[in-house]
C-alpha positions in Angstrom: 96.1 49.1 101.5 99.7 49.2 102.9 100.1 51.7 100.4 97.2 54.0 100.8 98.5 54.1 104.3 101.9 54.6 103.8 100.5 57.6 101.7 98.3 59.4 103.9 101.2 59.1 107.1 103.6 60.8 104.2 100.6 63.6 103.5 99.6 64.4 107.3 103.8 64.1 107.6 104.2 66.9 104.7 101.3 68.7 105.8 102.7 69.2 109.4 106.1 69.8 108.9 104.5 72.4 106.9 102.6 73.9 109.7 105.3 74.0 112.2 107.4 76.0 109.3 105.0 78.2 109.0 104.3 78.9 112.8 107.8 79.3 113.4 107.9 82.4 111.0 104.8 83.9 112.4 106.7 83.6 116.1 107.6 87.4 117.2 111.0 88.7 116.7 112.9 90.8 119.9 114.6 93.6 117.9 118.2 93.0 118.7 120.6 95.2 121.4 121.1 97.7 118.3 118.0 98.4 117.0 116.6 99.3 120.8 119.6 102.6 121.3 118.1 103.3 118.0 114.8 103.5 119.4 116.2 105.4 122.9 118.0 108.0 120.7 116.8 111.1 118.8 116.8 110.6 115.2 119.9 112.0 113.3 119.9 115.3 111.0 119.7 115.2 107.6 122.5 115.7 105.2 121.8 118.3 103.5 123.7 117.2 100.4 122.2 114.3 99.8 119.3 116.9 98.2 118.3 117.6 94.8 118.1 121.6 96.5 121.9 121.1 97.3 124.0 123.9 95.3 126.1 121.0 95.0 123.7 119.1 92.0 122.8 120.4 88.8 119.6 119.6 86.8 118.9 118.0 84.7 119.0 114.0 85.9 120.4 111.3 83.4 121.6 108.3 83.8 124.9 106.7 83.3 125.2 102.9 83.9 124.1 102.1 87.1 123.6 105.5 88.1 121.2 108.1 88.4 123.5 111.1 87.7 123.4 115.5 88.2 124.3 117.1 84.8 128.2 117.3 86.1 128.0 113.5 86.2 127.4 113.2 90.3 125.3 110.2 91.3 121.7 111.3 93.0 120.6 108.5 94.8 117.1 107.3 95.7 116.2 107.4 98.9 112.9 107.1 99.1 109.3 107.0 100.6 106.1 106.2 99.7 103.1 108.3 100.4 100.1 106.6 99.3 96.3 107.8 99.3 96.0 109.6 95.7 95.6 106.2 94.2 92.8 104.9 96.8 89.1 105.6 97.2 89.1 108.9 98.9 91.4 110.8 95.8 93.7 111.7 99.0 96.8 112.0 99.5 97.3 110.6 103.2 97.1 112.9 106.3 95.7 116.3 104.9 93.0 115.7 107.3 96.1 115.5 110.2 98.7 118.2 109.6 98.7 120.4 107.0 100.8 119.5 104.2 104.0 121.9 104.4 104.4 120.4 107.6 104.5 117.0 107.0 106.8 117.6 103.5 109.4 119.0 106.0 108.8 115.7 108.5 109.8 113.8 105.5 112.8 115.9 105.0 113.4 115.3 108.7 113.8 111.9 108.6 116.2 112.1 105.4 114.0 110.9 102.6 115.0 113.0 99.3 112.4 111.3 97.0 109.1 110.5 97.3 107.2 108.4 95.5 103.3 110.0 94.8 100.8 107.6 93.5 97.3 107.7 91.6 94.8 105.7 90.2 93.4 106.0 86.9 90.1 106.6 88.1 91.2 110.0 90.2 92.0 111.5 86.4 88.9 110.2 84.9 86.6 111.4 87.6 88.8 114.0 89.6 86.1 114.4 91.4 86.1 117.2 94.7 87.6 115.4 97.2 85.2 116.0 101.1 86.3 118.7 103.3 86.7 116.5 106.3 89.5 114.7 104.8 91.4 118.4 103.7 90.3 119.6 108.1 94.5 120.4 108.3 94.2 122.1 104.9 91.2 124.2 104.9 93.1 126.1 102.1 92.5 123.3 100.1 88.6 123.2 100.7 86.4 123.1 97.8 89.0 121.8 95.5 89.3 118.9 93.0 91.4 115.5 93.6 94.5 116.7 90.6 94.3 120.2 92.3 95.2 119.1 95.4 97.3 116.1 94.6 99.3 118.7 92.5 99.3 120.9 95.7 101.1 117.8 98.2 103.4 117.8 94.6 104.4 121.4 95.4 104.4 120.9 99.0 107.1 118.9 98.8 109.3 120.0 95.9 109.0 123.6 98.2 111.4 121.5 100.9 113.8 120.0 97.8 112.8 116.3 97.7 112.1 115.4 94.5 109.2 114.0 93.6 108.3 110.7 91.4 105.1 110.3 90.4 103.5 107.0 90.1 100.4 105.2 87.9 99.6 102.7 91.0 96.1 101.4 90.1 93.2 101.7 87.0 89.8 101.4 89.5 90.3 103.9 92.9 90.8 101.1 96.0 94.1 99.4 97.7 96.6 97.8 95.3 97.7 95.0 94.7 94.4 92.3 94.3 93.8 89.9 91.9 91.5 91.4 89.9 92.6 91.2 86.3 90.7 94.8 85.5 93.9 96.4 87.7 96.5 93.9 87.1 97.7 96.0 83.8 97.5 99.5 82.1 94.7 98.5 79.9 91.9 96.7 80.1 89.7 96.9 77.6 90.1 93.4 76.3 88.1 91.8 79.1 84.0 92.5 78.6 82.7 95.8 80.2 80.8 93.9 82.9 83.5 92.8 84.8 85.5 96.0 84.7 84.3 99.2 86.9 86.5 101.6 85.2 87.8 100.1 81.5 90.7 102.3 79.7 92.1 101.8 76.3 96.4 101.7 76.2 95.8 105.3 74.6 93.2 106.5 77.3 96.3 105.3 80.0 98.9 107.0 77.8 96.7 110.7 78.1 95.4 110.0 81.7 99.3 110.1 82.6 100.3 113.5 79.9 96.9 115.2 81.8 98.5 114.9 85.1 101.9 115.4 84.5 101.1 118.5 82.3 100.7 120.3 85.9 104.6 119.6 86.3 106.6 120.8 83.3 107.7 123.5 85.1 108.9 122.0 87.9 112.6 120.9 88.3 112.4 118.6 91.2 109.6 116.1 89.6 112.0 114.0 87.9 110.3 111.3 86.9 106.9 109.0 85.7 106.9 105.3 87.3 104.4 104.2 84.8 102.9 100.9 86.3 102.9 99.8 89.3 102.9 95.8 89.5 102.1 95.1 86.0 100.9 91.5 86.6 99.4 88.4 84.9 97.8 85.3 86.0 101.1 82.6 86.5 103.0 84.1 84.7 100.7 85.6 81.4 101.7 88.7 81.5 104.7 88.6 78.2 107.3 91.3 79.2 107.6 92.0 75.8 104.0 93.4 75.4 104.6 95.5 78.8 107.9 97.2 77.7 106.8 97.9 74.1 103.6 99.9 75.7 106.5 101.6 78.6 108.1 102.8 75.7 105.1 104.3 73.5 103.8 106.1 76.9 107.5 107.0 78.0 108.3 108.6 74.6 104.7 110.2 74.9 105.5 112.4 78.2 109.6 112.4 76.9 107.9 114.8 74.5 106.3 117.1 76.9 109.7 117.2 78.9 112.2 115.3 77.8 114.5 115.6 81.2 111.9 113.1 83.0 113.2 110.0 84.0 111.1 107.1 82.9 110.9 104.3 85.3 109.6 101.0 84.4 108.5 97.9 86.7 109.1 94.5 86.5 106.4 92.4 85.3 104.9 89.3 88.1 104.1 92.2 90.3 107.1 94.1 90.0 109.3 91.2 90.8 111.1 90.3 87.4 113.6 92.3 85.5 114.8 89.1 84.0 113.2 90.2 80.3 115.4 93.5 80.4 118.3 91.0 79.5 117.3 90.0 76.0 114.5 93.1 75.4 115.7 96.4 77.4 113.4 99.4 76.9 114.4 102.0 74.0 113.6 105.9 74.7 114.0 108.6 71.7 115.8 110.3 74.7 119.2 108.4 75.2 119.8 108.1 79.5 116.4 108.0 80.9 115.6 104.3 82.4 115.3 103.6 85.0 113.9 100.1 86.2 112.1 99.1 89.2 111.5 96.2 91.6 109.4 95.3 94.7 111.1 93.7 96.9 108.1 91.6 100.2 108.6 89.0 102.6 105.7 87.6 100.7 107.8 87.5 97.3 109.4 84.4 95.5 106.1 82.2 96.2 105.3 80.0 94.3 109.2 79.3 93.1 111.2 76.2 94.4 113.5 78.7 97.1 110.2 79.4 98.2 108.4 83.2 99.7 111.9 85.5 101.1 110.3 85.3 104.5 112.0 81.6 104.9 115.4 81.9 102.4 118.8 81.4 104.0 120.4 84.7 102.9 122.8 82.9 99.9 119.3 81.9 98.9 118.0 85.4 98.6 120.9 87.3 97.2 120.9 84.1 94.2 117.2 85.6 93.5 117.8 88.9 94.1 120.9 88.7 91.1 118.5 86.7 88.9 115.6 89.2 89.2 116.8 92.4 88.8 120.6 93.1 90.1 122.8 91.6 86.8 121.8 94.6 85.5 123.3 96.8 87.6 126.1 94.4 88.1 126.2 94.7 84.6 125.9 98.4 84.6 123.0 98.5 82.0 120.6 100.5 83.7 119.9 102.0 87.3 117.5 99.6 89.2 115.5 101.3 91.6 113.7 99.5 94.5 110.9 101.6 95.0 108.6 99.4 97.1 109.9 96.6 100.6 108.8 97.0 103.8 108.0 95.3 107.3 105.6 95.3 110.3 106.7 97.3 113.4 106.0 94.1 115.5 107.6 91.8 113.1 107.4 87.8 113.2 110.7 85.7 112.6 109.8 85.5 108.4 109.4 89.1 108.7 113.1 89.7 110.2 114.9 87.4 108.3 113.6 88.2 104.9 114.1 92.1 106.2 117.7 91.1 107.4 118.4 89.5 103.8 117.4 92.1 101.9 118.8 95.1 103.7 122.2 93.8 104.3 122.0 93.0 100.6 121.1 96.6 99.3 123.6 97.6 101.4 126.0 95.8 99.7 125.3 96.8 96.3 124.6 100.2 97.1 121.0 100.5 95.9 118.7 103.0 95.1 115.6 102.7 97.5 111.8 103.5 98.3 110.3 102.2 101.5 106.2 101.2 101.6 104.8 103.5 103.3 105.3 107.1 105.0 101.4 106.4 106.5 100.0 105.4 109.7 96.9 104.6 108.0 95.5 103.2 105.0 92.1 104.7 103.6 89.5 101.9 103.8 88.3 102.5 107.7 90.9 104.4 108.9 92.9 101.2 109.2 96.4 101.2 111.1 98.9 100.6 108.8 101.5 97.9 110.0 104.4 99.1 107.9 103.9 103.2 108.6 107.0 104.9 109.5 105.3 108.1 111.1 102.7 107.6 114.6 98.8 108.4 114.1 100.4 113.0 114.0 101.7 112.7 111.2 104.9 114.2 112.7 106.6 111.4 115.5 108.8 109.0 113.4 108.5 105.2 114.3 112.5 104.9 115.5 112.6 100.8 115.5 114.6 98.2 113.4 113.2 99.4 110.2 114.0 103.2 110.5 117.6 102.2 112.0 118.6 100.5 108.6 117.2 102.9 106.6 119.7 105.8 108.0 122.3 103.4 107.9 121.1 102.7 103.7 120.7 107.0 103.0 123.8 107.6 104.8 126.0 105.7 103.3 129.1 106.8 101.8 127.8 110.6 103.0 129.4 110.8 106.2 
């Protein structure tokens, strides 16, 4: 009886501790004085020499050790932002109902981002539907066009502004990514009974979809690469790196036959958090010096580990996890690593702020290539507000807060 009572008391104490710890993470964070000062000043102008359109860069790009470099060996640092929508249920990059794509591209450049990661879904390629006209009301010249044509028009608008583009296969089914649905957790789902997956594809079909998308950009030198698949994952660690690495090589080699100058971006497993497998089994392509690895880092990343989620970690614990998961690749000069997704809300809690401060501190230390998620002020589904947005609803006004302050510092490091 006493043992049962002691166990119950101990369990209650643990639950109370967890409740208090979780509550602390959600307490509002008050921006520091420097962030408040940044919000009161105009955004600094972009550094033109950070864009591939600068005469000081000579294409094509390749990799050299930890860096992406131009034909003369000058580093090109990916200072990217994600512009989503093409992978979602409406089949169109966001904002085309609010502003012309050329204006959005100019805004992205004005904010200092030299690269855009542009996602698509395999369902977009399979169906290639005519996009609803109300989604294109600010781009009337695109009315009546199909989804792939509109995707290409957005790419052309970006590259016309000197912005590099990395195309990303984000998800199989056109919907918000990424949930627990096993039909969308990898590049192929034909091993799953057909009754469960609304959109099915084999590995060969996945590669053919890539070829269908990228054939439009073979002659556009500012389309610099292909991010092969977003957040490959399995249930509780059941996606072996070796399996994904072999598929990535097959897809990468097919794309390099179309254009040997493209960079081939390969994300880690476990929702793109884990690149530990590179140490024992690196990606090897038919064309050398084309592999860029990619990791995603969010406040909830690290769940299930002994150290816990990144929202609650100390800086030393966070750095230890980064070095284990991906930073060793940079430290050892094996290949470039692009942090292709990370982000935080406009009104953060203490846990969000802790994660953000640790991550940005570390990205500045390692001078990492990065890609913020995301520019969009609204999500496609029910026009829901995007809390991670860097633009206001007008698709023109930057959100000048703690995030943009740190991103500007990260972009301008070593260039001023």
